[in-house]
N, C-alpha and C positions, 0 to 999 in steps of 0.2 A: 538478324533473326533473333526473336524474343526468346532466348532460352532460361525458362525458370522451372522449378519445382513447386507446383501450387498445392498446398495442402489443405485439406478439406475434413468436413464433419460439422454438423450443426451447431451453430452458435448460439441457439435459442436454449436457455436453460431448462432442465428438468423441473417439475415441479416439486420441490422441497421446503416442508414448512419451517421457517427460522425460528429462532429464539424468541419467544414471544413477549419482548420488554418495549416492542415500540421502537428500538433506537437505530441509528446508523443505517438509515434507509438510503443514504449515498455513502460511500466511504468515508470513515472519518479522518480528520485532517488536524494536525497540531505539531507539538515538539515533545520529543523524547530525549532523554538524557544520555542514555548507553553508549552510543558508538562515539560521540565526542568526548563525553567526561568520564564513562566507563565505572570503576570503583574507587575514584579518588577520595579519600576520606582524609586526607591530612590537611586539615584546615588551618594548622597553625604555620605550616610553609607555604600552603598554596590555597589561600583564603577565596580567591576569586573563583577558582576553579573545583574545589571540592563539593561533594554531594552533601549539600546542606540547604536549610530552608533560604537561605541567602540566594544561592543559584536560581532556585524556582521564583522566588519574588522576582529577580533581576527577569527571568524570561517572560514570566507572565506580563510585567511592565511592558517589555519588548513587544510582545503579541498585541497588547491593548493599544499601544501608543505608536506602533511604526506600521499600522496598515495592515497586519496580518488577520486580526479578528474578523474584520470586515469581509476578508476572501474565503473565510471559514476555517482557518487556522485556530481553532478554539480549545483543544486540549492540551494540558501541561501534565506532562507523565513522568512520574517518578519510576526508575528502574530500581534495579539491586542496590543493596549496601545502604538504604535508608532507616533500618531500624536498630534497636538495641540488640546485644547479643543476648539479652534476657527477656523474657515474658515479666508482666507485671502480677503481682500476687494473686489476681483473678484468673490468670493463665491468659492473658490478652496481649497481642502484639503492641509494641510500644514502639516509637521512634528514638533515634538516639539523642539523649538529651542535652547533650553538648552541640551536636550538629543542628537539631531540630528542637531548639528550646522552647519554642511556641506550640509545637506538636501538630500534627498532621490536620487535625480540626480547624486550628486556627490558620493554616496554609489554606487549607480548603475555601474557608471563609474570605481569605483575602483573592484569592483567584476569582471565586464567584462574584465578587464585588467588581471585578473587572469585566464581567460579562463572559469569562472563560469557564473551563471545566477542568477538574483535577483529576489525573489517572495515578495508579499506584500499581506496584509490582509484589506479586506473592510466589510461593514455589510450593508444588504439591509434596516436594521430597523431605527429608528428614532437614535438610538446610537448602538454603538458595544456592544458586551456582557461584555465588560469593563468599559463602560460609556463613551466611546470618541464618535466623531461624526461619524454618520451613512453615509451610501449612499441610503437615500430612492428613490422613483421613480423619482422625480423631479430632482435628483442630479447624475443619471446615466451616462448621456450623458458628461457632465462635469467631472466627476471622471474617467470615462474610457479614456478619453483624456488627463487628468492629468497623468495619471499611463504611458500612451504611450508616453507623452512628457518626463517623468523622465526615459524612457527606461527600464521600468520594463518587466520582462519576464513571469510573472506567478502573478496570482489573486486568493486568495482564499476568496470567498464571502459568508459571514455567513449569518445568517438569525434571529439574536435575535432582539426583541422587533419591530416585523414585524407578520402580520397576514397572514392567509391562500390567501386570495385574492391577496395582495400585493406580495405574493411570486409567484403566478401563473403568474403576470405580470412581476415583476422584474427579475425573473431569466433569462428568454429568452431576455428581454430588454437589459440587460447586456451583455450578448452572443452576439446580433446585435452592441451593441455600441463597445465593444472591436474589433470587425471585422472591424467595420466602420473607426477605428484608421488608419488601413494599418499596423500596427504593429504585428506580432506574439505574441499574449499573451495566455499563457496556462491559462484554466479557471477550477477552482476548486469549485463545486456547493455544499453547505451545505443543499440543500432543501430536499433531501429525509429524512435526520435525523430528520428533523421536521415534517415530515409527517408520522413517523412509521416505514418507510425504505420498505415497501410493497405495492403492489398493493391492492385495486385500487386506493388508495389515491397517490401512485406514479407512473407516466407513466414513464416507463424507455424508452419506444421508444421513448418520446420526449426528455428526458435527453441525450439519445445519438446523438441526433441531435446538442444540444446547449452546450454540457460540455465535456471537456476532462476528468474528474474523478469527483466522487461525494462522500461525507460521507453520509454512509448508516444508521449509528448506532451512539450513543453517545459518548461522548469523553473518550478516554482510559486515564486510571491512572496508576500510578506506583506502582502496584502490580499484582500478578501473579492471584488473582481472577478476575481482571479487564480483564486480557488477555484471561483467560478463557472464560469470560462472550462473548467477542468478536467472539473468535472461535465458541463457541456454536451457536451464532445468525447467523453467515456467513454460516456455513456448516447445522445446521437445516434448512436453507431456501436456500440452493444451489441450488435448481432446478429453483427458479426465479432468482437468481443472475448471475449463469453461463451463461446463452444466452444473457444477456445483456453486457457482458463485450468484450473486444477486443481491437486491434491496434486503439488508439487514444480516448479510451471510458472505464474506469477503476473503478470497484466498490473500494472504500478506506476504509481499517478497521482500519485506523487511524496510529498514529507514532510508530515508533520502539522504545522501551525503554532500548535497550542493552546499558549498560554503566551507567546507575542511579543506584537506590538505591533498587529497590524494586523485582529484578528477580536475582536467582541464574544462574550460568552458565549453566545447563543443561534448565532451562526454557529460557534463551536466545537463546541458539539453537534452542528451540521448536518454539520461535516466528519467528525467522529467516526464519527456514526451513516451515514454515506455511503460512507467508507471500508470501514465494516465490511459493509455491504450488498456492496459490491464486492469482498470478499474480498480487499482491498489489503493489501501489506507496512503495517505502522506502524511507521515510521521518524518519531520526533520529532526536530524539529530547534528546540531552546529552551535556555534556560539553566536547568538542574536546581536549580541552588544558590539560585536566587531565584524559582522558579515560584509563582504564587499557589496558594493552596488550590482556588479555583475551578476553575484549569484543571487541577490535578492531579487533583479528583475527577472531572473528565470523562476524561481519560487513563486513570485506574485504574478505570474503571468497569466492574465485574467481567461484566456480562451483556452489554456491548458487546463486551468482547474476546471472551467465549465466541461469540458471533455470528460475530464476524471470524475466529475460530480454528476453525470448525466441520469436522470433518474429513472430511465430504463434499468439500468446496471448490468447490462450485458458486457462481459468481459470480452476483448477482443481478442485476435488472433493473428498469427502469421500466416500470409497467403502466397508469399513469395520468396523463395532462398534461391539467390543466384550465385552461379559459380563463381563470377567475378567478384563475389564480397558484399553485394547490396541484397537487402533483405527490406520486404515490405509488409507492414503490417496494416491491419483494418478493425474498425471498430464501430458497429451499428449505432445509431444515437436517434434520440426523440427529435420530433419536427423535421421528419423527413432528411434527416443529416446522417453524416458519418464522418470518420476521421481515417486518415491515411499517414503513416510515418514511413519515410524512405531512410533506411538506415545503412551505413557504410563500416565494414569491419575492415577496410583497407587500411593500410599503415602508410602508403605512398604519397597521395595527394588528391586534392578535391577530384571526384569522380563524376563526369556527366552522364547521368542514366537517363535512358530515353524508352518510354512507355506511352500507353494511352490508357484512357479510363475504361475502354471497352477491352483490352486486354486485361486488365484488372477485372472484368467481368461486370461492369457497370451497365445498365440497361440504357438503351438509346434515349439521346437527352442531352441538353445543356446543363451545366452544373456552374455555379461559384466557388472559386477554392480560393479559402484565405490562409494566407502562410502565418501559422502561429506564432513564430520567433521573429519573421522579417517582417509582420504586419502589413503585407501587402494582399492586394485581391486580384485574381484573374479570372475571365470566363472562358470555360472549355466546353468543347462538344465532346460526347463519347469517344468519337471517332478521330480526334485532333491527336495526331503525336505531340508530347512535350517533353523537355529536358530539364531535370533537377539536378544542380550540383550539389553534392554532396560531400562534407568535409570528412576526412579520415577520423574514425571512430565519433563521427556525427550524425545529425539527422536533419532532414526537412520534414517538417509535419503540418499537414493540411486539415483545416475542418470544410468538408463539402456540403452544399446544400444545393438543392433542385428545387426550381420554381414549380414543379409538378406537384401535385398534390395527393402523393401516393403514400403508401404505409408498408413497412416491413412487414410481410406475411410469411415469407419463406426465406430460406438462406441459400438452399441447394436445389439445383434443378439441372440435371443431366450432363453438362458440359465436359469436356477433356481437355488435359494438357497437351502439347504436341510433342514435349519432349519425354515424358514419362507415361502418356495413356492413363493419367489417373483423374478421377471426376474431379471437378473445379468449381467453386462456388459461382452461383448465378443469382444477383442480387435482385430482389423485386422489392422496389421502395415505394 
């Protein structure tokens, strides 16, 4: 008996006007310093790993030379601890003169010359989270113009050392100030993460109008427990989060840890697969100079990236939560396709999970299922039972296409799950 809880609600996003800068119509991809390198500023004793222009030059070289750029990983993002402790005599932010002797503008030119984009970090409080000068309300216009003058391509705007009132004013003001510079600058807002991530404290309609992406939840850490916490929060709240995401406006579950120290290969594949299902920004935070071949193959998996970057931009959802620890996730894609992820929370051994596409409410027909990580293809009818073997804390991810030339017109229609009596999705592809 197929015992499952099938969760429901429309996956089609509400109409929300995104920040009108023409950017990030698919989830942004690149590299971000924070999780791997934090606020290491000891360049005397740790020159290879400290927050300095050399670190970002190294990562830009790796993105450009090791096949990352061609796959879409184009952002080189500076996080906290890059600036001097003092503004210049004209009140502008400036980079630390010892660690960034060439300045941010020169670094941006270096990055641009390699076909990449540069991101930078600011904080709307009196100080950044690391204790460096912030960008409070009275500094927003000058700092936005400074970033534009430096030819920066993205701003992550954090919220440490600020209060609710300042955030309500500051995040929209920074959006206006960035647009006023005339330079297209992608805008990442940390605002919802400081307000619990959910309505009524968080107004996602407003966020969709002022930000390209936003951090909803706390910082990810280099551990599987942390990844699970993020997964649980996002999918437990999927009915709120799915409708607000779409081209130019993305929920951000935080950085990819793949290639660091805390995840196994199976767990790394699980993070990649579920971030793709969520239409999440793909910002790696690792050391591209020393990354293993296994981690590289996961991050450079072309089909996983294709799923993540699907132009429809519909965030996927959890559709099955089994009592045996297996969960199934689904995302509708363009070109009559969809993605499925079979995820195991088990800790014992590979689990043989049996189901069929009809039990997952696929319409009658034949389907081609491509296994994203095994790179094998099988043909299935909707009524055919199949078994997937899912490793503990691992995934099996499929890209499904149908020869039938139908289109996604509606996500829900009627059905009932047999164990809970709840409405279940009916896919009209």
